[in-house]
CHARMM-style PDB file with segment names, atoms N, HN, CA, C and O in Angstrom:
ATOM      1  N   UNK     1       8.141  13.759  12.422  1.00  0.00      PROA
ATOM      2  CA  UNK     1       7.493  13.270  13.972  1.00  0.00      PROA
ATOM      3  C   UNK     1       6.497  11.896  12.956  1.00  0.00      PROA
ATOM      4  O   UNK     1       6.589  10.712  13.278  1.00  0.00      PROA
ATOM      5  N   UNK     2       5.516  12.418  11.627  1.00  0.00      PROA
ATOM      6  HN  UNK     2       5.441  13.380  11.365  1.00  0.00      PROA
ATOM      7  CA  UNK     2       4.883  11.026  12.155  1.00  0.00      PROA
ATOM      8  C   UNK     2       5.504   9.557  11.366  1.00  0.00      PROA
ATOM      9  O   UNK     2       5.146   8.379  11.399  1.00  0.00      PROA
ATOM     10  N   UNK     3       6.056   9.927  11.013  1.00  0.00      PROA
ATOM     11  HN  UNK     3       6.347  10.884  10.986  1.00  0.00      PROA
ATOM     12  CA  UNK     3       7.329   8.919  10.645  1.00  0.00      PROA
ATOM     13  C   UNK     3       7.847   7.983  12.515  1.00  0.00      PROA
ATOM     14  O   UNK     3       8.098   6.786  12.654  1.00  0.00      PROA
ATOM     15  N   UNK     4       7.847   8.604  13.152  1.00  0.00      PROA
ATOM     16  HN  UNK     4       7.644   9.576  13.039  1.00  0.00      PROA
ATOM     17  CA  UNK     4       8.407   8.039  15.115  1.00  0.00      PROA
ATOM     18  C   UNK     4       6.905   7.820  15.533  1.00  0.00      PROA
ATOM     19  O   UNK     4       6.470   7.208  16.508  1.00  0.00      PROA
ATOM     20  N   UNK     5       6.338   8.375  14.693  1.00  0.00      PROA
ATOM     21  HN  UNK     5       6.692   8.872  13.900  1.00  0.00      PROA
ATOM     22  CA  UNK     5       4.455   7.724  15.255  1.00  0.00      PROA
ATOM     23  C   UNK     5       4.360   6.051  14.384  1.00  0.00      PROA
ATOM     24  O   UNK     5       4.287   4.999  15.019  1.00  0.00      PROA
ATOM     25  N   UNK     6       4.382   6.119  12.893  1.00  0.00      PROA
ATOM     26  HN  UNK     6       4.442   6.973  12.376  1.00  0.00      PROA
ATOM     27  CA  UNK     6       4.406   4.941  12.397  1.00  0.00      PROA
ATOM     28  C   UNK     6       5.121   3.733  12.618  1.00  0.00      PROA
ATOM     29  O   UNK     6       4.675   2.607  12.399  1.00  0.00      PROA
ATOM     30  N   UNK     7       6.765   4.138  13.262  1.00  0.00      PROA
ATOM     31  HN  UNK     7       7.127   5.053  13.440  1.00  0.00      PROA
ATOM     32  CA  UNK     7       7.465   2.968  13.569  1.00  0.00      PROA
ATOM     33  C   UNK     7       7.557   2.654  15.506  1.00  0.00      PROA
ATOM     34  O   UNK     7       8.090   1.782  16.192  1.00  0.00      PROA
ATOM     35  N   UNK     8       6.700   3.932  15.819  1.00  0.00      PROA
ATOM     36  HN  UNK     8       6.267   4.641  15.261  1.00  0.00      PROA
ATOM     37  CA  UNK     8       6.623   3.331  17.381  1.00  0.00      PROA
ATOM     38  C   UNK     8       5.009   2.429  16.970  1.00  0.00      PROA
ATOM     39  O   UNK     8       5.186   1.248  17.270  1.00  0.00      PROA
ATOM     40  N   UNK     9       3.698   2.624  16.450  1.00  0.00      PROA
ATOM     41  HN  UNK     9       3.554   3.582  16.206  1.00  0.00      PROA
ATOM     42  CA  UNK     9       2.704   2.001  15.763  1.00  0.00      PROA
ATOM     43  C   UNK     9       3.586   0.521  15.408  1.00  0.00      PROA
ATOM     44  O   UNK     9       3.471  -0.646  15.783  1.00  0.00      PROA
ATOM     45  N   UNK    10       4.424   1.182  14.570  1.00  0.00      PROA
ATOM     46  HN  UNK    10       4.517   2.130  14.265  1.00  0.00      PROA
ATOM     47  CA  UNK    10       4.470  -1.183  13.884  1.00  0.00      PROA
ATOM     48  C   UNK    10       5.410  -2.009  14.977  1.00  0.00      PROA
ATOM     49  O   UNK    10       5.168  -3.214  14.913  1.00  0.00      PROA
ATOM     50  N   UNK    11       6.556  -1.627  16.094  1.00  0.00      PROA
ATOM     51  HN  UNK    11       6.753  -0.648  16.146  1.00  0.00      PROA
ATOM     52  CA  UNK    11       6.834  -1.885  17.358  1.00  0.00      PROA
ATOM     53  C   UNK    11       6.520  -1.945  18.088  1.00  0.00      PROA
ATOM     54  O   UNK    11       7.290  -2.325  18.971  1.00  0.00      PROA
ATOM     55  N   UNK    12       4.511  -1.514  18.612  1.00  0.00      PROA
ATOM     56  HN  UNK    12       3.886  -1.206  17.895  1.00  0.00      PROA
ATOM     57  CA  UNK    12       3.900  -1.695  19.315  1.00  0.00      PROA
ATOM     58  C   UNK    12       2.842  -3.091  18.957  1.00  0.00      PROA
ATOM     59  O   UNK    12       2.136  -3.567  19.846  1.00  0.00      PROA
ATOM     60  N   UNK    13       2.850  -3.589  17.704  1.00  0.00      PROA
ATOM     61  HN  UNK    13       3.423  -3.202  16.982  1.00  0.00      PROA
ATOM     62  CA  UNK    13       1.747  -4.258  16.645  1.00  0.00      PROA
ATOM     63  C   UNK    13       2.594  -5.426  17.137  1.00  0.00      PROA
ATOM     64  O   UNK    13       2.152  -6.369  17.794  1.00  0.00      PROA
ATOM     65  N   UNK    14       4.611  -5.168  16.519  1.00  0.00      PROA
ATOM     66  HN  UNK    14       4.970  -4.402  15.985  1.00  0.00      PROA
ATOM     67  CA  UNK    14       5.238  -6.773  16.825  1.00  0.00      PROA
ATOM     68  C   UNK    14       4.943  -6.980  18.488  1.00  0.00      PROA
ATOM     69  O   UNK    14       4.686  -8.157  18.744  1.00  0.00      PROA
ATOM     70  N   UNK    15       4.931  -6.313  19.365  1.00  0.00      PROA
ATOM     71  HN  UNK    15       5.139  -5.357  19.157  1.00  0.00      PROA
ATOM     72  CA  UNK    15       5.132  -6.803  20.702  1.00  0.00      PROA
ATOM     73  C   UNK    15       3.835  -7.162  20.571  1.00  0.00      PROA
ATOM     74  O   UNK    15       3.847  -7.867  21.580  1.00  0.00      PROA
ATOM     75  N   UNK    16       2.696  -7.273  20.165  1.00  0.00      PROA
ATOM     76  HN  UNK    16       2.686  -6.700  19.346  1.00  0.00      PROA
ATOM     77  CA  UNK    16       1.937  -7.916  20.676  1.00  0.00      PROA
ATOM     78  C   UNK    16       1.987  -9.584  20.291  1.00  0.00      PROA
ATOM     79  O   UNK    16       1.884 -10.662  20.877  1.00  0.00      PROA
ATOM     80  N   UNK    17       2.282  -8.912  18.501  1.00  0.00      PROA
ATOM     81  HN  UNK    17       2.366  -8.036  18.025  1.00  0.00      PROA
ATOM     82  CA  UNK    17       2.638 -10.574  17.853  1.00  0.00      PROA
ATOM     83  C   UNK    17       3.552 -11.346  19.146  1.00  0.00      PROA
ATOM     84  O   UNK    17       3.018 -12.113  19.946  1.00  0.00      PROA
ATOM     85  N   UNK    18       5.176 -10.943  19.179  1.00  0.00      PROA
ATOM     86  HN  UNK    18       5.610 -10.319  18.529  1.00  0.00      PROA
ATOM     87  CA  UNK    18       4.945 -11.678  20.349  1.00  0.00      PROA
ATOM     88  C   UNK    18       4.270 -12.113  21.312  1.00  0.00      PROA
ATOM     89  O   UNK    18       3.792 -13.216  21.577  1.00  0.00      PROA
ATOM     90  N   UNK    19       4.276 -11.484  21.633  1.00  0.00      PROA
ATOM     91  HN  UNK    19       4.665 -10.588  21.418  1.00  0.00      PROA
ATOM     92  CA  UNK    19       3.367 -11.802  23.235  1.00  0.00      PROA
ATOM     93  C   UNK    19       2.008 -12.958  23.055  1.00  0.00      PROA
ATOM     94  O   UNK    19       1.615 -13.850  23.807  1.00  0.00      PROA
ATOM     95  N   UNK    20       1.723 -12.684  22.273  1.00  0.00      PROA
ATOM     96  HN  UNK    20       2.042 -11.959  21.662  1.00  0.00      PROA
ATOM     97  CA  UNK    20       0.959 -13.612  21.617  1.00  0.00      PROA
ATOM     98  C   UNK    20       1.289 -15.042  20.751  1.00  0.00      PROA
ATOM     99  O   UNK    20       0.508 -15.993  20.755  1.00  0.00      PROA
ATOM    100  N   UNK    21       2.774 -15.030  19.897  1.00  0.00      PROA
ATOM    101  HN  UNK    21       3.409 -14.257  19.893  1.00  0.00      PROA
ATOM    102  CA  UNK    21       3.255 -16.330  19.330  1.00  0.00      PROA
ATOM    103  C   UNK    21       3.819 -16.930  20.073  1.00  0.00      PROA
ATOM    104  O   UNK    21       4.035 -18.105  19.773  1.00  0.00      PROA
ATOM    105  N   UNK    22       4.360 -16.371  21.487  1.00  0.00      PROA
ATOM    106  HN  UNK    22       4.185 -15.417  21.730  1.00  0.00      PROA
ATOM    107  CA  UNK    22       5.133 -16.493  22.788  1.00  0.00      PROA
ATOM    108  C   UNK    22       4.173 -17.409  23.597  1.00  0.00      PROA
ATOM    109  O   UNK    22       4.606 -18.526  23.880  1.00  0.00      PROA
ATOM    110  N   UNK    23       2.416 -16.936  24.167  1.00  0.00      PROA
ATOM    111  HN  UNK    23       2.065 -16.028  23.938  1.00  0.00      PROA
ATOM    112  CA  UNK    23       1.287 -16.866  24.488  1.00  0.00      PROA
ATOM    113  C   UNK    23       0.415 -18.671  24.032  1.00  0.00      PROA
ATOM    114  O   UNK    23      -0.194 -19.621  24.524  1.00  0.00      PROA
ATOM    115  N   UNK    24       0.838 -18.250  23.066  1.00  0.00      PROA
ATOM    116  HN  UNK    24       1.333 -17.478  22.666  1.00  0.00      PROA
ATOM    117  CA  UNK    24       0.433 -18.992  21.819  1.00  0.00      PROA
ATOM    118  C   UNK    24       0.818 -20.132  21.871  1.00  0.00      PROA
ATOM    119  O   UNK    24       0.404 -21.073  22.546  1.00  0.00      PROA
ATOM    120  N   UNK    25       1.929 -20.041  20.881  1.00  0.00      PROA
ATOM    121  HN  UNK    25       2.266 -19.276  20.332  1.00  0.00      PROA
ATOM    122  CA  UNK    25       2.697 -20.993  20.017  1.00  0.00      PROA
ATOM    123  C   UNK    25       3.310 -22.972  20.877  1.00  0.00      PROA
ATOM    124  O   UNK    25       3.483 -24.125  20.482  1.00  0.00      PROA
ATOM    125  N   UNK    26       3.424 -21.968  22.495  1.00  0.00      PROA
ATOM    126  HN  UNK    26       3.283 -21.031  22.815  1.00  0.00      PROA
ATOM    127  CA  UNK    26       4.123 -23.070  23.413  1.00  0.00      PROA
ATOM    128  C   UNK    26       2.810 -24.137  23.286  1.00  0.00      PROA
ATOM    129  O   UNK    26       2.965 -25.316  23.603  1.00  0.00      PROA
ATOM    130  N   UNK    27       1.167 -23.498  22.672  1.00  0.00      PROA
ATOM    131  HN  UNK    27       1.041 -22.540  22.414  1.00  0.00      PROA
ATOM    132  CA  UNK    27      -0.231 -25.327  23.179  1.00  0.00      PROA
ATOM    133  C   UNK    27      -0.445 -25.305  21.601  1.00  0.00      PROA
ATOM    134  O   UNK    27      -1.108 -26.268  21.215  1.00  0.00      PROA
ATOM    135  N   UNK    28      -0.146 -24.665  20.870  1.00  0.00      PROA
ATOM    136  HN  UNK    28       0.393 -23.883  21.183  1.00  0.00      PROA
ATOM    137  CA  UNK    28      -0.870 -25.000  19.362  1.00  0.00      PROA
ATOM    138  C   UNK    28      -0.102 -24.644  18.149  1.00  0.00      PROA
ATOM    139  O   UNK    28      -0.592 -24.860  17.040  1.00  0.00      PROA
ATOM    140  N   UNK    29       1.035 -24.129  18.281  1.00  0.00      PROA
ATOM    141  HN  UNK    29       1.432 -23.953  19.182  1.00  0.00      PROA
ATOM    142  CA  UNK    29       1.364 -24.524  16.873  1.00  0.00      PROA
ATOM    143  C   UNK    29       2.586 -24.689  16.391  1.00  0.00      PROA
ATOM    144  O   UNK    29       3.084 -24.456  15.289  1.00  0.00      PROA
ATOM    145  N   UNK    30       3.226 -25.374  17.942  1.00  0.00      PROA
ATOM    146  HN  UNK    30       2.821 -25.564  18.837  1.00  0.00      PROA
ATOM    147  CA  UNK    30       4.500 -26.510  17.972  1.00  0.00      PROA
ATOM    148  C   UNK    30       5.583 -25.018  17.496  1.00  0.00      PROA
ATOM    149  O   UNK    30       4.702 -24.159  17.538  1.00  0.00      PROA
ATOM    150  N   UNK    31       6.421 -24.518  17.237  1.00  0.00      PROA
ATOM    151  HN  UNK    31       7.136 -25.216  17.204  1.00  0.00      PROA
ATOM    152  CA  UNK    31       7.556 -23.822  16.853  1.00  0.00      PROA
ATOM    153  C   UNK    31       6.958 -22.968  16.065  1.00  0.00      PROA
ATOM    154  O   UNK    31       7.563 -21.896  16.054  1.00  0.00      PROA
ATOM    155  N   UNK    32       5.424 -22.994  14.970  1.00  0.00      PROA
ATOM    156  HN  UNK    32       4.932 -23.865  14.979  1.00  0.00      PROA
ATOM    157  CA  UNK    32       5.307 -22.045  14.317  1.00  0.00      PROA
ATOM    158  C   UNK    32       5.252 -20.647  14.316  1.00  0.00      PROA
ATOM    159  O   UNK    32       5.077 -19.918  13.340  1.00  0.00      PROA
ATOM    160  N   UNK    33       5.420 -20.321  15.517  1.00  0.00      PROA
ATOM    161  HN  UNK    33       5.563 -20.914  16.310  1.00  0.00      PROA
ATOM    162  CA  UNK    33       5.354 -18.770  16.053  1.00  0.00      PROA
ATOM    163  C   UNK    33       5.658 -17.353  14.673  1.00  0.00      PROA
ATOM    164  O   UNK    33       5.017 -16.377  14.283  1.00  0.00      PROA
ATOM    165  N   UNK    34       6.710 -17.856  14.400  1.00  0.00      PROA
ATOM    166  HN  UNK    34       7.231 -18.648  14.716  1.00  0.00      PROA
ATOM    167  CA  UNK    34       7.717 -17.098  13.184  1.00  0.00      PROA
ATOM    168  C   UNK    34       6.620 -16.179  12.251  1.00  0.00      PROA
ATOM    169  O   UNK    34       6.768 -15.081  11.714  1.00  0.00      PROA
ATOM    170  N   UNK    35       5.595 -16.998  12.289  1.00  0.00      PROA
ATOM    171  HN  UNK    35       5.474 -17.889  12.725  1.00  0.00      PROA
ATOM    172  CA  UNK    35       5.114 -17.270  10.962  1.00  0.00      PROA
ATOM    173  C   UNK    35       3.723 -15.462  11.569  1.00  0.00      PROA
ATOM    174  O   UNK    35       3.196 -14.608  10.856  1.00  0.00      PROA
ATOM    175  N   UNK    36       3.675 -15.696  13.236  1.00  0.00      PROA
ATOM    176  HN  UNK    36       4.103 -16.391  13.815  1.00  0.00      PROA
ATOM    177  CA  UNK    36       2.619 -14.801  12.883  1.00  0.00      PROA
ATOM    178  C   UNK    36       3.767 -13.650  13.495  1.00  0.00      PROA
ATOM    179  O   UNK    36       3.414 -12.485  13.310  1.00  0.00      PROA
ATOM    180  N   UNK    37       5.142 -13.840  14.226  1.00  0.00      PROA
ATOM    181  HN  UNK    37       5.429 -14.786  14.377  1.00  0.00      PROA
ATOM    182  CA  UNK    37       5.737 -12.314  14.009  1.00  0.00      PROA
ATOM    183  C   UNK    37       6.090 -11.586  12.919  1.00  0.00      PROA
ATOM    184  O   UNK    37       6.391 -10.393  12.879  1.00  0.00      PROA
ATOM    185  N   UNK    38       6.002 -12.828  11.534  1.00  0.00      PROA
ATOM    186  HN  UNK    38       5.758 -13.797  11.566  1.00  0.00      PROA
ATOM    187  CA  UNK    38       5.937 -11.989   9.979  1.00  0.00      PROA
ATOM    188  C   UNK    38       4.855 -11.507  10.095  1.00  0.00      PROA
ATOM    189  O   UNK    38       4.938 -10.279  10.069  1.00  0.00      PROA
ATOM    190  N   UNK    39       3.373 -12.037  10.272  1.00  0.00      PROA
ATOM    191  HN  UNK    39       3.306 -13.035  10.294  1.00  0.00      PROA
ATOM    192  CA  UNK    39       1.947 -11.693   9.745  1.00  0.00      PROA
ATOM    193  C   UNK    39       1.765 -10.323  10.434  1.00  0.00      PROA
ATOM    194  O   UNK    39       1.043  -9.540   9.817  1.00  0.00      PROA
ATOM    195  N   UNK    40       2.455  -9.755  11.973  1.00  0.00      PROA
ATOM    196  HN  UNK    40       3.042 -10.391  12.474  1.00  0.00      PROA
ATOM    197  CA  UNK    40       1.935  -8.717  13.136  1.00  0.00      PROA
ATOM    198  C   UNK    40       3.520  -8.113  12.821  1.00  0.00      PROA
ATOM    199  O   UNK    40       3.994  -7.491  13.772  1.00  0.00      PROA
ATOM    200  N   UNK    41       4.136  -8.190  11.961  1.00  0.00      PROA
ATOM    201  HN  UNK    41       3.751  -8.695  11.189  1.00  0.00      PROA
ATOM    202  CA  UNK    41       5.240  -7.262  11.297  1.00  0.00      PROA
ATOM    203  C   UNK    41       5.005  -6.391  10.381  1.00  0.00      PROA
ATOM    204  O   UNK    41       5.431  -5.241  10.265  1.00  0.00      PROA
ATOM    205  N   UNK    42       3.948  -7.303   9.401  1.00  0.00      PROA
ATOM    206  HN  UNK    42       3.602  -8.236   9.495  1.00  0.00      PROA
ATOM    207  CA  UNK    42       4.120  -6.818   8.227  1.00  0.00      PROA
ATOM    208  C   UNK    42       2.828  -5.765   7.818  1.00  0.00      PROA
ATOM    209  O   UNK    42       2.603  -4.695   7.254  1.00  0.00      PROA
ATOM    210  N   UNK    43       2.021  -7.117   8.682  1.00  0.00      PROA
ATOM    211  HN  UNK    43       2.204  -7.986   9.141  1.00  0.00      PROA
ATOM    212  CA  UNK    43       0.666  -5.924   8.671  1.00  0.00      PROA
ATOM    213  C   UNK    43       0.236  -4.380   9.992  1.00  0.00      PROA
ATOM    214  O   UNK    43      -0.812  -3.738  10.057  1.00  0.00      PROA
ATOM    215  N   UNK    44       1.246  -4.264  10.671  1.00  0.00      PROA
ATOM    216  HN  UNK    44       2.097  -4.786  10.618  1.00  0.00      PROA
ATOM    217  CA  UNK    44       1.763  -3.391  11.353  1.00  0.00      PROA
ATOM    218  C   UNK    44       2.155  -2.593   9.870  1.00  0.00      PROA
ATOM    219  O   UNK    44       1.468  -1.592   9.668  1.00  0.00      PROA
ATOM    220  N   UNK    45       2.670  -2.757   9.337  1.00  0.00      PROA
ATOM    221  HN  UNK    45       3.229  -3.570   9.500  1.00  0.00      PROA
ATOM    222  CA  UNK    45       4.485  -1.286   8.313  1.00  0.00      PROA
ATOM    223  C   UNK    45       2.700  -0.965   7.283  1.00  0.00      PROA
ATOM    224  O   UNK    45       2.128   0.116   7.139  1.00  0.00      PROA
ATOM    225  N   UNK    46       2.203  -2.552   6.679  1.00  0.00      PROA
ATOM    226  HN  UNK    46       2.668  -3.430   6.796  1.00  0.00      PROA
ATOM    227  CA  UNK    46       1.109  -2.063   5.629  1.00  0.00      PROA
ATOM    228  C   UNK    46      -0.092  -0.830   6.952  1.00  0.00      PROA
ATOM    229  O   UNK    46      -0.848  -0.063   6.357  1.00  0.00      PROA
ATOM    230  N   UNK    47      -0.113  -0.803   7.793  1.00  0.00      PROA
ATOM    231  HN  UNK    47       0.501  -1.426   8.277  1.00  0.00      PROA
ATOM    232  CA  UNK    47      -1.642   0.085   8.246  1.00  0.00      PROA
ATOM    233  C   UNK    47      -0.698   0.944   8.492  1.00  0.00      PROA
ATOM    234  O   UNK    47      -0.817   1.978   7.834  1.00  0.00      PROA
ATOM    235  N   UNK    48      -0.068   0.915   8.986  1.00  0.00      PROA
ATOM    236  HN  UNK    48       0.029   0.075   9.519  1.00  0.00      PROA
ATOM    237  CA  UNK    48       1.432   2.057   9.180  1.00  0.00      PROA
ATOM    238  C   UNK    48       1.618   3.367   8.027  1.00  0.00      PROA
ATOM    239  O   UNK    48       1.782   4.579   8.171  1.00  0.00      PROA
ATOM    240  N   UNK    49       1.480   2.271   6.563  1.00  0.00      PROA
ATOM    241  HN  UNK    49       1.347   1.287   6.446  1.00  0.00      PROA
ATOM    242  CA  UNK    49       1.798   2.926   6.245  1.00  0.00      PROA
ATOM    243  C   UNK    49       0.383   3.472   4.978  1.00  0.00      PROA
ATOM    244  O   UNK    49       0.643   4.174   4.000  1.00  0.00      PROA
ATOM    245  N   UNK    50      -0.841   3.033   5.258  1.00  0.00      PROA
ATOM    246  HN  UNK    50      -1.052   2.463   6.053  1.00  0.00      PROA
ATOM    247  CA  UNK    50      -2.575   3.333   4.992  1.00  0.00      PROA
ATOM    248  C   UNK    50      -2.632   4.694   6.209  1.00  0.00      PROA
ATOM    249  O   UNK    50      -3.075   5.809   5.933  1.00  0.00      PROA
ATOM    250  N   UNK    51      -2.351   4.490   6.906  1.00  0.00      PROA
ATOM    251  HN  UNK    51      -1.991   3.584   7.131  1.00  0.00      PROA
ATOM    252  CA  UNK    51      -2.540   6.123   7.709  1.00  0.00      PROA
ATOM    253  C   UNK    51      -1.517   6.910   7.175  1.00  0.00      PROA
ATOM    254  O   UNK    51      -1.808   7.662   6.244  1.00  0.00      PROA
ATOM    255  N   UNK    52      -0.679   6.884   7.484  1.00  0.00      PROA
ATOM    256  HN  UNK    52      -0.443   6.273   8.240  1.00  0.00      PROA
ATOM    257  CA  UNK    52       0.828   7.740   6.394  1.00  0.00      PROA
ATOM    258  C   UNK    52       0.340   8.574   5.528  1.00  0.00      PROA
ATOM    259  O   UNK    52       0.682   9.750   5.397  1.00  0.00      PROA
ATOM    260  N   UNK    53      -0.989   7.626   4.516  1.00  0.00      PROA
ATOM    261  HN  UNK    53      -1.266   6.672   4.622  1.00  0.00      PROA
ATOM    262  CA  UNK    53      -1.408   8.085   3.389  1.00  0.00      PROA
ATOM    263  C   UNK    53      -2.018   8.555   3.632  1.00  0.00      PROA
ATOM    264  O   UNK    53      -1.761   9.735   3.395  1.00  0.00      PROA
ATOM    265  N   UNK    54      -3.265   8.363   4.241  1.00  0.00      PROA
ATOM    266  HN  UNK    54      -3.474   7.404   4.433  1.00  0.00      PROA
ATOM    267  CA  UNK    54      -4.088   9.823   4.746  1.00  0.00      PROA
ATOM    268  C   UNK    54      -3.979  10.585   5.895  1.00  0.00      PROA
ATOM    269  O   UNK    54      -5.098  10.898   6.301  1.00  0.00      PROA
ATOM    270  N   UNK    55      -3.154  10.973   6.522  1.00  0.00      PROA
ATOM    271  HN  UNK    55      -2.245  10.719   6.192  1.00  0.00      PROA
ATOM    272  CA  UNK    55      -2.888  11.764   6.705  1.00  0.00      PROA
ATOM    273  C   UNK    55      -2.040  13.101   5.833  1.00  0.00      PROA
ATOM    274  O   UNK    55      -2.078  14.316   6.026  1.00  0.00      PROA
ATOM    275  N   UNK    56      -1.446  12.444   5.031  1.00  0.00      PROA
ATOM    276  HN  UNK    56      -1.415  11.457   4.874  1.00  0.00      PROA
ATOM    277  CA  UNK    56      -0.606  13.575   4.073  1.00  0.00      PROA
ATOM    278  C   UNK    56      -1.983  13.866   3.004  1.00  0.00      PROA
ATOM    279  O   UNK    56      -2.290  15.039   2.792  1.00  0.00      PROA
ATOM    280  N   UNK    57      -2.843  12.664   2.303  1.00  0.00      PROA
ATOM    281  HN  UNK    57      -2.593  11.711   2.475  1.00  0.00      PROA
ATOM    282  CA  UNK    57      -4.269  13.173   2.220  1.00  0.00      PROA
ATOM    283  C   UNK    57      -4.823  13.974   2.374  1.00  0.00      PROA
ATOM    284  O   UNK    57      -4.935  14.935   1.613  1.00  0.00      PROA
ATOM    285  N   UNK    58      -5.447  13.780   3.636  1.00  0.00      PROA
ATOM    286  HN  UNK    58      -5.356  13.000   4.255  1.00  0.00      PROA
ATOM    287  CA  UNK    58      -5.917  15.308   4.357  1.00  0.00      PROA
ATOM    288  C   UNK    58      -5.314  16.706   4.667  1.00  0.00      PROA
ATOM    289  O   UNK    58      -5.948  17.728   4.932  1.00  0.00      PROA
ATOM    290  N   UNK    59      -4.228  16.585   4.599  1.00  0.00      PROA
ATOM    291  HN  UNK    59      -3.713  15.756   4.384  1.00  0.00      PROA
ATOM    292  CA  UNK    59      -2.941  17.811   4.689  1.00  0.00      PROA
ATOM    293  C   UNK    59      -3.422  18.418   3.619  1.00  0.00      PROA
ATOM    294  O   UNK    59      -3.743  19.601   3.503  1.00  0.00      PROA
ATOM    295  N   UNK    60      -3.481  17.078   2.399  1.00  0.00      PROA
ATOM    296  HN  UNK    60      -3.221  16.117   2.494  1.00  0.00      PROA
ATOM    297  CA  UNK    60      -3.280  18.071   0.715  1.00  0.00      PROA
ATOM    298  C   UNK    60      -4.108  18.437   1.243  1.00  0.00      PROA
ATOM    299  O   UNK    60      -3.927  19.548   1.743  1.00  0.00      PROA
ATOM    300  N   UNK    61      -5.308  17.872   1.441  1.00  0.00      PROA
ATOM    301  HN  UNK    61      -5.455  16.970   1.034  1.00  0.00      PROA
ATOM    302  CA  UNK    61      -7.261  18.485   0.950  1.00  0.00      PROA
ATOM    303  C   UNK    61      -7.444  20.464   1.491  1.00  0.00      PROA
ATOM    304  O   UNK    61      -7.863  21.494   0.963  1.00  0.00      PROA
ATOM    305  N   UNK    62      -6.643  19.929   3.229  1.00  0.00      PROA
ATOM    306  HN  UNK    62      -6.303  19.092   3.658  1.00  0.00      PROA
ATOM    307  CA  UNK    62      -7.055  21.148   4.026  1.00  0.00      PROA
ATOM    308  C   UNK    62      -5.753  21.751   3.430  1.00  0.00      PROA
ATOM    309  O   UNK    62      -4.935  21.332   4.249  1.00  0.00      PROA
ATOM    310  N   UNK    63      -5.145  22.366   2.653  1.00  0.00      PROA
ATOM    311  HN  UNK    63      -5.810  22.706   1.987  1.00  0.00      PROA
ATOM    312  CA  UNK    63      -4.483  23.409   2.002  1.00  0.00      PROA
ATOM    313  C   UNK    63      -5.128  24.067   0.966  1.00  0.00      PROA
ATOM    314  OT1 UNK    63      -4.566  24.991   0.377  1.00  0.00      PROA
TER     315      UNK     63
END
C-alpha cells in the first residue's frame, strides 16, 4: 500500500507540475517548461522517498 501511495503522490505532483508549466510556460519560459516537469517529478520522488523512510522508521520504533 505504501508503494501505491508514493506513486499516487508522485503522479499528483507531476500533474501539478504539468499544469504549472503549461500555464506559465507560454508566458514566461518559452518552451523551457520541460525543466519544471523534471523538477516536479524528481522532487516528488525525493519527497515520497523521505516520507517512506519516515514511515518505516516509525514502524521500527513502535515495535
